ROTOR-435475 format. One record per residue (C-alpha): y, z, x. Coordinates in steps of 0.2 Angstrom, whole numbers, padded with zeros to 4 digits, always signed. Example, Ala and Ser with C-alpha at 12.3 -4.5 7.8 and 13.67 -1.06 7.14 Angstrom:
BEGIN
-0022+0039+0062;-0005+0036+0068;
REM end
This chain:
BEGIN
+0885+0474+0677;+0881+0490+0665;+0891+0486+0647;+0905+0495+0641;+0898+0506+0625;+0907+0507+0611;+0921+0521+0607;+0911+0538+0600;+0917+0554+0600;+0913+0564+0619;+0908+0579+0610;+0890+0586+0617;+0879+0597+0610;+0865+0604+0620;+0854+0620+0626;+0849+0622+0608;+0841+0641+0605;+0830+0646+0598;+0817+0631+0602;+0801+0629+0607;+0798+0615+0617;+0815+0606+0615;+0810+0607+0597;+0792+0600+0598;+0788+0614+0588;+0792+0623+0573;+0801+0641+0576;+0793+0654+0561;+0802+0666+0550;+0799+0678+0535;+0810+0677+0518;+0825+0686+0517;+0828+0683+0538;+0843+0680+0545;+0841+0665+0557;+0855+0665+0571;+0858+0648+0581;+0867+0645+0596;+0870+0630+0605;+0883+0624+0620;+0895+0613+0613;+0910+0605+0621;+0920+0588+0625;+0928+0580+0639;+0947+0585+0635;+0956+0598+0626;+0957+0595+0607;+0953+0607+0594;+0933+0605+0588;+0922+0614+0576;+0906+0615+0572;+0891+0620+0559;+0874+0622+0555;+0868+0611+0541;+0849+0614+0534;+0838+0614+0520;+0821+0615+0514;+0811+0599+0516;+0811+0594+0499;+0828+0598+0494;+0841+0581+0494;+0856+0593+0498;+0859+0602+0516;+0867+0618+0515;+0882+0621+0526;+0884+0637+0538;+0899+0640+0551;+0898+0641+0570;+0909+0651+0579;+0916+0650+0596;+0907+0664+0607;+0909+0661+0627;+0908+0649+0640;+0906+0634+0628;+0892+0643+0618;+0896+0644+0599;+0883+0653+0587;+0878+0652+0568;+0866+0659+0556;+0859+0656+0539;+0848+0666+0529;+0830+0659+0522;+0825+0665+0505;+0809+0653+0500;+0792+0649+0511;+0792+0631+0515;+0797+0618+0530;+0816+0619+0533;+0827+0606+0542;+0841+0610+0551;+0854+0603+0564;+0872+0604+0571;+0885+0595+0567;+0902+0595+0578;+0918+0587+0575;+0935+0584+0581;+0949+0591+0572;+0963+0583+0579;+0963+0567+0582;+0948+0566+0568;+0933+0556+0576;+0915+0552+0572;+0904+0569+0570;+0892+0573+0583;+0872+0576+0576;+0861+0585+0588;+0843+0581+0585;+0836+0589+0569;+0823+0605+0569;+0812+0613+0561;+0808+0629+0553;+0793+0636+0545;+0795+0652+0533;+0778+0660+0528;+0775+0674+0517;+0779+0692+0523;+0761+0695+0526;+0763+0683+0540;+0771+0697+0548;+0767+0712+0541;+0749+0718+0535;+0734+0730+0538;+0718+0723+0539;+0700+0730+0535;+0685+0719+0542;+0672+0719+0528;+0653+0714+0531;+0648+0710+0514;+0631+0713+0518;+0632+0730+0526;+0641+0739+0511;+0625+0745+0502;+0612+0758+0505;+0596+0751+0512;+0596+0743+0530;+0581+0732+0523;+0591+0720+0511;+0608+0714+0507;+0622+0722+0500;+0630+0712+0485;+0646+0706+0479;+0645+0722+0469;+0643+0734+0482;+0657+0727+0489;+0667+0729+0474;+0663+0746+0475;+0668+0749+0491;+0687+0745+0488;+0694+0760+0483;+0688+0767+0498;+0697+0753+0507;+0714+0755+0496;+0714+0774+0499;+0712+0772+0518;+0731+0763+0517;+0725+0747+0520;+0732+0730+0510;+0721+0714+0516;+0700+0715+0513;+0694+0702+0528;+0677+0694+0526;+0667+0687+0536;+0658+0671+0531;+0650+0673+0514;+0640+0656+0515;+0622+0652+0514;+0614+0657+0532;+0604+0646+0541;+0584+0649+0544;+0581+0637+0558;+0581+0647+0576;+0589+0662+0565;+0595+0678+0579;+0587+0692+0575;+0594+0711+0578;+0606+0713+0594;+0607+0694+0597;+0587+0693+0598;+0583+0674+0600;+0571+0675+0585;+0574+0684+0570;+0558+0695+0562;+0547+0687+0550;+0533+0693+0538;+0517+0686+0538;+0522+0670+0528;+0536+0666+0539;+0550+0673+0529;+0565+0679+0539;+0566+0700+0537;+0583+0700+0544;+0598+0690+0539;+0604+0679+0555;+0621+0680+0558;+0633+0674+0547;+0642+0662+0557;+0628+0650+0556;+0633+0643+0540;+0620+0632+0528;+0603+0632+0523;+0593+0624+0507;+0606+0633+0494;+0620+0624+0501;+0635+0627+0514;+0655+0630+0518;+0659+0629+0497;+0644+0638+0494;+0640+0661+0494;+0625+0667+0501;+0612+0670+0485;+0608+0687+0494;+0626+0693+0492;+0626+0687+0470;+0632+0670+0463;+0648+0661+0464;+0654+0674+0448;+0651+0688+0457;+0661+0681+0469;+0674+0677+0457;+0675+0695+0450;+0676+0704+0467;+0691+0693+0470;+0699+0698+0455;+0695+0716+0456;+0703+0716+0473;+0719+0709+0467;+0721+0722+0452;+0718+0735+0466;+0733+0728+0476;+0722+0719+0489;+0724+0704+0498;+0708+0692+0504;+0705+0683+0519;+0691+0674+0523;+0683+0671+0541;+0680+0652+0542;+0667+0647+0555;+0667+0629+0556;+0649+0628+0563;+0632+0623+0553;+0615+0629+0556;+0603+0615+0559;+0598+0618+0539;+0616+0613+0533;+0617+0601+0521;+0628+0591+0531;+0616+0589+0546;+0608+0577+0534;+0621+0569+0524;+0633+0566+0540;+0623+0568+0554;+0637+0557+0563;+0650+0573+0561;+0640+0580+0575;+0639+0579+0595;+0622+0572+0596;+0608+0573+0614;+0603+0557+0624;+0589+0558+0612;+0598+0555+0596;+0595+0574+0593;+0612+0586+0586;+0617+0595+0602;+0616+0613+0598;+0633+0622+0602;+0639+0631+0619;+0655+0641+0622;+0650+0646+0641;+0642+0658+0645;+0638+0659+0628;+0626+0648+0621;+0621+0645+0601;+0606+0639+0596;+0607+0643+0578;+0623+0631+0577;+0628+0614+0579;+0646+0611+0582;+0657+0596+0575;+0662+0582+0586;+0681+0580+0578;+0682+0564+0586;+0667+0555+0579;+0665+0537+0572;+0670+0544+0555;+0681+0559+0559;+0694+0557+0544;+0681+0559+0533;+0677+0577+0542;+0694+0583+0544;+0695+0580+0525;+0682+0588+0522;+0686+0602+0531;+0705+0603+0522;+0695+0604+0504;+0683+0618+0511;+0699+0628+0512;+0709+0623+0498;+0693+0627+0488;+0693+0647+0497;+0711+0647+0491;+0707+0643+0471;+0696+0656+0473;+0707+0669+0478;+0709+0669+0498;+0725+0669+0505;+0724+0670+0524;+0711+0661+0534;+0705+0668+0548;+0698+0654+0560;+0684+0657+0572;+0686+0649+0590;+0699+0638+0585;+0702+0635+0605;+0686+0623+0605;+0693+0612+0593;+0709+0600+0597;+0724+0602+0596;+0730+0587+0584;+0716+0592+0572;+0724+0609+0569;+0744+0603+0569;+0736+0590+0555;+0726+0603+0544;+0740+0617+0545;+0753+0607+0539;+0744+0596+0526;+0738+0612+0519;+0754+0621+0522;+0766+0606+0511;+0754+0609+0498;+0751+0628+0496;+0764+0637+0509;+0759+0652+0504;+0742+0651+0512;+0741+0660+0530;+0731+0656+0546;+0724+0669+0561;+0718+0659+0576;+0705+0670+0583;+0703+0666+0601;+0700+0675+0614;+0704+0663+0629;+0716+0657+0644;+0732+0664+0638;+0742+0646+0637;+0728+0640+0626;+0731+0656+0614;+0750+0650+0615;+0750+0633+0610;+0738+0637+0594;+0751+0648+0588;+0763+0631+0592;+0752+0621+0582;+0754+0633+0566;+0743+0645+0566;+0753+0661+0558;+0747+0675+0568;+0736+0676+0584;+0723+0687+0591;+0728+0698+0606;+0722+0705+0623;+0726+0721+0616;+0708+0729+0617;+0708+0724+0637;+0724+0734+0639;+0723+0752+0645;+0737+0757+0656;+0755+0761+0651;+0761+0747+0663;+0749+0736+0658;+0756+0739+0638;+0774+0738+0642;+0772+0721+0653;+0759+0711+0637;+0769+0716+0623;+0786+0713+0632;+0780+0697+0632;+0773+0695+0616;+0789+0703+0606;+0804+0700+0618;+0801+0682+0627;+0803+0668+0616;+0784+0668+0612;+0792+0680+0596;+0797+0663+0589;+0781+0657+0587;+0767+0669+0588;+0765+0684+0579;+0751+0693+0588;+0737+0704+0577;+0729+0720+0586;+0710+0725+0583;+0704+0740+0594;+0687+0731+0592;+0678+0717+0583;+0661+0713+0580;+0662+0703+0598;+0669+0716+0608;+0667+0735+0611;+0678+0740+0626;+0670+0749+0639;+0682+0765+0637;+0677+0768+0617;+0658+0768+0623;+0649+0786+0618;+0667+0794+0615;+0673+0805+0602;+0686+0804+0589;+0701+0807+0602;+0698+0790+0611;+0696+0781+0594;+0712+0789+0588;+0722+0784+0602;+0717+0765+0600;+0721+0763+0582;+0738+0774+0587;+0743+0762+0597;+0736+0746+0587;+0745+0754+0572;+0762+0757+0579;+0766+0743+0592;+0764+0728+0579;+0767+0724+0561;+0748+0717+0561;+0733+0726+0563;+0715+0727+0559;+0701+0739+0559;+0682+0732+0560;+0672+0744+0547;+0663+0757+0555;+0677+0761+0569;+0683+0776+0557;+0665+0784+0559;+0668+0782+0578;+0653+0773+0579;+0651+0772+0599;+0634+0766+0605;+0637+0751+0616;+0625+0737+0621;+0615+0738+0637;+0619+0721+0640;+0634+0713+0632;+0653+0721+0628;+0647+0725+0609;+0640+0738+0598;+0621+0743+0598;+0613+0737+0584;+0626+0728+0576;+0627+0722+0558;+0631+0705+0565;+0612+0701+0566;+0605+0714+0555;+0606+0724+0538;+0614+0740+0542;+0620+0756+0532;+0635+0765+0536;+0636+0783+0533;+0653+0782+0526;+0654+0802+0522;+0649+0805+0542;+0657+0822+0547;+0662+0813+0563;+0678+0803+0557;+0693+0798+0558;+0699+0795+0541;+0712+0805+0538;+0720+0798+0554;+0718+0781+0551;+0726+0787+0532;+0742+0795+0541;+0744+0780+0552;+0744+0767+0537;+0754+0776+0527;+0767+0778+0540;+0765+0758+0540;+0767+0757+0523;+0782+0770+0519;+0792+0764+0535;+0801+0746+0535;+0803+0748+0555;+0784+0746+0557;+0784+0732+0547;+0795+0721+0558;+0785+0713+0573;+0800+0709+0588;+0809+0726+0585;+0798+0733+0602;+0808+0744+0612;+0801+0754+0628;+0808+0770+0634;+0805+0780+0649;+0796+0795+0653;+0792+0802+0671;+0774+0804+0668;+0765+0785+0668;+0753+0793+0656;+0764+0797+0643;+0771+0779+0634;+0787+0780+0622;+0793+0764+0612;+0802+0762+0596;+0805+0751+0582;+0822+0753+0570;+0823+0742+0555;+0842+0746+0546;+0843+0765+0545;+0823+0766+0548;+0820+0773+0565;+0802+0775+0572;+0799+0784+0591;+0780+0785+0599;+0777+0793+0611;+0759+0790+0616;+0748+0801+0627;+0736+0786+0636;+0724+0801+0643;+0712+0806+0629;+0703+0818+0642;+0719+0827+0647;+0733+0835+0639;+0749+0828+0646;+0767+0834+0647;+0782+0827+0655;+0803+0824+0651;+0805+0806+0642;+0822+0797+0644;+0828+0788+0629;+0839+0773+0625;+0850+0782+0612;+0858+0766+0608;+0840+0758+0603;+0839+0771+0591;+0857+0771+0583;+0864+0786+0592;+0877+0794+0602;+0874+0800+0619;+0875+0816+0616;+0869+0818+0598;+0857+0830+0590;+0845+0822+0580;+0831+0828+0568;+0812+0821+0571;+0797+0825+0560;+0778+0818+0566;+0772+0809+0554;+0754+0812+0560;+0754+0833+0561;+0769+0835+0548;+0780+0846+0564;+0798+0845+0564;+0810+0848+0578;+0828+0846+0581;+0831+0835+0599;+0847+0835+0610;+0853+0820+0619;+0842+0808+0629;+0832+0819+0639;+0818+0828+0630;+0800+0838+0635;+0783+0834+0626;+0766+0839+0629;+0752+0831+0620;+0736+0839+0618;+0721+0823+0614;+0713+0837+0603;+0725+0838+0592;+0733+0822+0592;+0734+0804+0603;+0753+0805+0601;+0770+0809+0591;+0775+0798+0579;+0791+0802+0575;+0804+0797+0561;+0820+0799+0566;+0837+0808+0557;+0854+0806+0562;+0859+0825+0560;
REM end
């Protein structure tokens, strides 16, 4: 027979939202955010009851209290403001008012507050060795330093560096991913190899490539970047070339072939003969995990605030959960980007596991319906509670076919979309120069600096620098473009016109994008006026931040015509009349 339970309050607290996998993972916010919580709270009888949210920073002793109020149908709601970065705990407490009874507490939930630059940033991806003037030798950190004014003046706030460590010699790749780099008569490589093959006789992940300069040179570069208001992000490739010191000192950290040799990396269908992958559950795996933690902390001390992690989907989830929490409990200002173009559920799980930002499928979306469907998923579903998507039109590994051999109009359109759909965007150096020759065998640029010394003509006559600058200035000056999950779509009778808006308090941005960069498109757009903070029949003033033109529109329905030779879309600031 079942035992009769002891007397206790019969209040029920359930369906607490937002929640990620029933509280298994933390929701994410930034300082200054209001955290809105709802829950279903009820009991078996008619006695009056009340509820509150109790919350605190993890290292605080005292709980703070925020009242909840009844909404409807047993739903209660409350909110509190977070001002400090770090981990918060919160719970809901409900109690009967009369007669008094033991309060009921919900399970404990976790909230992580990350720096604002985890939500808003405009990145410039720099390949350090390609910032010079010779295609036969590497540029240096001093050459990179000379480019900082150029990057800042284009309106970027973050310089993202690909790996800067010594590069392996064994099986070094050559231009356009050739299996072997060119060498001189003495066998010395004439090509730099891929920077993701980390390590040679000069060191590994704690060192800089001597071709770029010394550690003091890098420290000076980092200091100069900070003095110009530029944040630094560093690409961490958890790979080792066969020449990495770890291969001799810690051979147990790697996978092995049946003959005992260390196994090369694969990411099917790709093969990487120039790198070894780590075995994250080797017999000495705890030492490996701590070493990787120490690599991150080392570079944080050198001035890196953001870490872009290469191929995180090939490493176990428990490792990421441990590593990111371990680091953020010590250094909550550090931010992590998951570089993972992989299966959707894998990308979402990495975000849940702790990554602040995530790569997206933006580069492969072309049609209006694709964008609307995908960005509603990213910004209007529960994904917005844990995943912040950054948009790169291209990367060293991705050069979409629709950009191949195209002119400035197509390049402008993709940056227009990247810069206005998300508060996080990035540009791979050379994109502003409309470099457009595709590889005949892969979805990449031909003669990519990924495997060779390259010189960019930063003053090339064909460029979109002024356009990029205008988009970035809009991002800097308008708070609406610095929010991530405030994206709303509107309607247009032409499927080649995509209409969307972002609103933050009284700052309202309205975008109309031409999805066809070969033809002018026109049509009538239909606005949800409430999303713009306007009455249905309101007259309102709009100014295009790209062309400088201004108009007065009336009501929800207005005519637009967009010529790709003039601009890829309207970037409009909306003002009430």
